[in-house]
C-alpha positions as CSV (number, residue, x, y, z in Angstrom):
1,M,0.0,0.0,0.0
2,T,1.4,3.4,-1.0
3,M,0.8,6.4,1.3
4,L,0.8,10.0,0.0
5,V,2.3,12.6,2.4
6,V,1.5,16.2,1.7
7,V,3.8,18.8,3.3
8,A,2.5,22.3,3.7
9,E,4.8,25.2,3.1
10,R,5.3,27.6,5.9
11,G,4.6,31.3,5.6
12,R,2.3,33.1,3.2
13,P,1.2,31.3,0.1
14,R,3.0,32.7,-2.9
15,Q,1.4,33.8,-6.1
16,P,2.2,31.3,-8.9
17,L,4.7,32.6,-11.4
18,V,3.8,31.6,-14.9
19,L,5.9,32.6,-17.9
20,T,4.9,33.1,-21.5
21,E,7.0,31.3,-24.0
22,E,8.5,34.7,-25.1
23,E,9.4,35.7,-21.5
24,R,11.1,32.3,-21.0
25,K,13.1,32.9,-24.2
26,V,14.2,36.4,-23.1
27,L,15.1,35.3,-19.6
28,T,17.1,32.3,-20.9
29,G,18.9,34.6,-23.3
30,W,19.8,37.0,-20.5
31,V,21.2,34.1,-18.5
32,R,23.3,32.7,-21.4
33,R,24.5,36.0,-23.0
34,R,28.1,36.8,-22.1
35,K,27.5,40.5,-22.2
36,S,24.6,40.5,-19.8
37,A,25.2,42.2,-16.5
38,Q,25.7,39.5,-13.8
39,A,22.9,41.1,-11.7
40,L,20.4,40.7,-14.6
41,A,21.5,37.2,-15.3
42,Q,21.0,36.3,-11.6
43,R,17.6,37.9,-11.5
44,S,16.7,35.9,-14.6
45,R,17.8,32.7,-13.0
46,I,15.7,33.5,-9.9
47,V,12.6,34.1,-12.0
48,L,13.2,31.0,-14.1
49,A,13.6,28.9,-10.9
50,C,10.4,30.4,-9.4
51,A,8.6,29.5,-12.6
52,E,9.7,25.9,-12.2
53,G,7.6,25.9,-9.0
54,L,10.5,25.9,-6.6
55,S,9.9,27.5,-3.2
56,N,11.6,30.8,-2.4
57,T,13.8,28.9,0.1
58,D,14.9,26.4,-2.6
59,V,15.6,29.2,-5.1
60,A,17.6,31.1,-2.4
61,A,19.7,28.1,-1.7
62,R,20.2,27.3,-5.4
63,E,21.3,30.9,-6.2
64,R,23.1,31.5,-2.9
65,V,21.1,34.6,-2.2
66,S,18.8,35.6,0.7
67,L,15.1,34.9,1.0
68,P,14.3,38.6,0.8
69,T,16.2,38.8,-2.5
70,V,14.2,36.0,-4.1
71,G,11.0,37.6,-2.7
72,K,11.9,41.0,-4.1
73,W,12.6,39.7,-7.7
74,R,9.6,37.4,-7.7
75,K,7.3,40.3,-6.7
76,R,8.9,42.8,-9.1
77,F,8.5,40.3,-12.0
78,L,4.9,39.6,-11.1
79,E,4.1,43.3,-10.9
80,R,6.1,44.5,-14.0
81,R,7.1,41.4,-15.8
82,L,10.4,41.7,-17.7
83,D,10.6,45.4,-17.1
84,G,10.7,44.8,-13.4
85,L,14.1,43.1,-13.6
86,G,16.1,46.1,-14.6
87,D,17.9,48.4,-12.2
88,E,15.7,51.3,-11.0
């Protein structure tokens, strides 16, 4: 007999981050392009990982950044999409 165990995440539920195909292409391009600013490449990796369904904690560990950093870029992307990833 197989048992299914569901583990609830702690904290506030996060809004799902779903990318269009075009957004995914642009983000992947920013990650791969040698001339991309490293900050933009990292922000792109954060958003791509969030779109994979990873928790903010998992994304922070993968990218070696703080939880507030992941939360900031997730939120900015959801509010302003690709335009939200640039420096203000």
